[in-house]
N, C-alpha and C positions, 0 to 999 in steps of 0.2 A: 589076300583074303584078309577078313574081317570075324574078329572070334567079339561076340557079342556076352558079355559075366553076366551074369543077373545075383546080383547079389539082396535077397532076399530078406538079412541081419536086420531088425529096428535099428540099428545101432551100425551107422553107418562108416566106418572107422574101424569098428572093430575087430575081432579075431576072424570074422565069413573075410570080412576087406580084402588082411591080412595076407590072409591064404591063395582069393583070388590076382593080388598084390605080384604074389610070386609066380602062379602062374603064367602074368602077362609078362609077368618081364621074363622069362625064357621063353618066351612063341614071342616078346618081339629080337629076342638074339635071332630067332630062327630065321625073321625078320617077314612073321605076321600080325601085325597091326590089330591093337582088341581094345573094349571099351567094355569094363563099369559101366552096369546101373543100377542106379542106388532106387530101390522100393519098397523099404523097410517099410517105412511111412502109411506108405496110399495101401488105401486100400483095394484090392483087386480083387476082389469075383465071383466068381462061376458059373453058370444055368441054374438058377432055380425054379426052374420053369414054373416064374412069377404069371407070361400071361401076355403085358406092359409091354412086345417089342411085337405085341399079336394088335396088339389095340393100339396104342399109341406110334406106330411104327420107331422110338426107342427102347435101346433098354434103359430099366433103372440104375444097373451098375457103369454107368462110363465115368465123372465123373474121373476116377483114377485112369484110366483107360486112356485118355483122349491125351494125356503129357508122356503114355506110356508107347503105343502105336507108333504114331513118325519114327519117333530111333530107330525098332523092330522092322518098318518097311524101308525106310534109309538101307541100315545096315544090311536088311534082304536083295533093297536091291543091288548092293553095290555087287553081291555078293554071287546073282545072275548074268549080273556085266563081267564078270571077272571070268564067267564061266561060259562067254559067248565070245571076249572073246583070242577065248586056252584052243 
């Protein structure tokens, strides 16, 4: 199993990171792989219902998501694969 921890703090190695690192250490002791993904400097938006995707086929808020989605997807795929093996 792999746990993806998302750090949304603007401080990459601040208090949130320290807390997540503690969790990661505990998980590792139990044989659980983990990853801390820092998105604090990114600009990730929810849907604003602007309609751009309907007219252009592309969301106006995609720049920072482009770097985040592969990590989320790979983490999810590894979890799905693990469930299928079990």
